[in-house]
N, C-alpha and C positions, 0 to 999 in steps of 0.2 A: 498504895499498892493496887488497888482496883482500878484506880484511874490509869496507871500504866498499863495493865493488862488490857483495858477496854481500848486504849489508844493502839496498842499493838494489833488487836484484833480488827479494828476499824482499818488500819493500815493495810493488813493482810487481805481484808475484803476489798479494799480499794484496787490494790494489784491485781487480784483475781478478776475483778470486774473489767479493769483496764485491759488485761490480757485477752479476755474474751470479746470485748467491744471493738478491739482493733483488728480483728479477723477480716481480711480481704475477700470479698466474694468476686469470683473470677468472672470476667465480662469478655465476650469475644470482641476481637479487633477487627476493624473494617478491612476488607480485602484491598490489597494495595499492588501496584505493579513496579516492576524494576525500573530504575532511572536509566534513561538512554542517552549516552553522550554522543551526540551527531558530529560527523566529519566537517571540517571546513569545506565550504562550497568552492570548488575549483573545477573548470571544465577543460576537457581536450576535444579533439576533433576526429570523427570516425569518417575516414575518407579513403577507404580500402579500393584498389583499382578494380574496375569491372562492375561494381555495384552501381545501381541506379539512383542512388540517394546519398547525401552526406549530411551529418548533424552534429552537434556538440552534446557530449555526454560527460557526466560527473567523473572526476579523476579517480574516485573511491569505487568505480563500477568496473566490470569486465565484459567485453563484448565476446559472446560466444555463438558460433554458428549452429543454428538449429538443424539437427540431422534427423529427427524423428517426429512425426505428426501422428500420434495416435498409433504407433507402431508402423507406420508407413513413412515413405520419404516425403518430405515437404514438395509442394508443387513446382518450386524453383529454387536455385541455391541462394536466394538473397533473404531468406528467413533467418533472422538473428534474435538473440536474447540479450538484455542488458541486465547483467547480474550484479546484485549488491550484496556480497557475501556477509559483510559486517552487519547489515540490517535484516538478512534473511528473506530478501525480496528480489522479484526478477520481473522486468518487462518483456512479455513476449511479443515480438513484432513479426507479423506476417505480411510479405509483399505480394502483390498481384498485380499483373498486367492486364489493363482493360482491353477487352475485345473477345470475341468468339463466344464461348460460354460464360465469360466473365464480363458481361455488360456492366456499365457503370451502374445502372439502376438495381442489377441483381447484387452487385457489391455492396452498395449502401444499405439495401435491404438485409443482407446477411449480417452486416455490422450491427444493424439495429436489432435483429433478432438475437444475436448473440449477447448483447447488452441486456435485453429485457428477458433472456431466460433467468436473470437473477432476481425477477420480480416476487418470487414466492418467499425469498429472504430479505428483500429490500424494504425498507421503510419509505424511501423516495429515491427518483432518478432524476437529476438535473442534466439538461442537455445545454451547453455552451458552444455557439458557433465559432469556428476558427477561420480567420483570414490573415495571411501574412503578406509581406511585400515579395516573397519569393515564389509566388503562384502556388501557394499551398492554402487549400482550404478543407474544411471537415468540420468534425464535431467532436467535443470532449464531453465525456460522461462521468458524472459523479454519482456514485450508487451508494446510498446510505443504508445503514443496518449492518447486519452480520452476513453481507454476501461475500462470496468467494473472491471477487475482484471489485474493489470500490472504486477504481480509476480505469477509465478505458478512453480510447479515442480513435478515430480513422482520419486520415488526411489523404488528399488526392489532388491532382491537376485537373480532373475530370475527363481527360482524354487519353492518357497512357498509364499513368502511375496511380496505384492505390495501395496505401500502407496502414495497417491496423496494429494497435499496441493495447496491452492489458496488464495491469500490475497484479501480480499474485504474490502472497507470502507463503513460505513453507511452515505454515502454523494454522491451528483451527481459527477460522474466521471469528473474531471478537471485536466488534467496533470500537469498543471502549479501550481495550489494551493495544490495538493497532493503531489508534487514532494519531498519536504523535508521529509516528514513522509514516503513516499514510500522507498525513499532511506535509511532512518533510520531502518526500519523494514526489509529491504532486508538483511541487515547484520544479523540480528535475524534469519530469515529464512536459511541463509547459516549455522550459528552456529547450528541451529537445525538439519539439514542435516549431517553436519559433525560429530555430536555427536551421531547420531542415531545409534542403535545396534538392531539387530533381536534377538529374544528369540526361 
């Protein structure tokens, strides 16, 4: 009888010990980001009459005429934005005619200064020379870190045309979370530059 009672107490003690020993201690999970499904790469041509340039851009983007430059009208009617609504990004493209107050050296210097305004947030800035068979040359900038615009470029024929582009996202700059989209759109920016032609 004593043996059975002792076994029952031992089983109850083991059950109670098992219940308290299996308690899970909560641990924080690492921060993650949403999975982004990228569209299939297909391109179409921007070839609007009257514009001094033409190029190929992604079929999943929209071309929007830029009507405001910090509350004022743009310098000329050839400023456009390449909008990526599904990716929350936009390439702001400003066109200038070389001459008068817009000397070639001044425009290159302005493009350089606008890129290097990001140095307080940038961990690095890489410059890559652009030269295509379509008389297009310039510089492609990759800005590392939490800068507002991680990809920028300017292209020119050095005598008449000057076009600057900068990729921005409608989000707080965060290099880690934006990296996949940034890399994806970088290829589209390079394709745009490689297919650009002056008129």
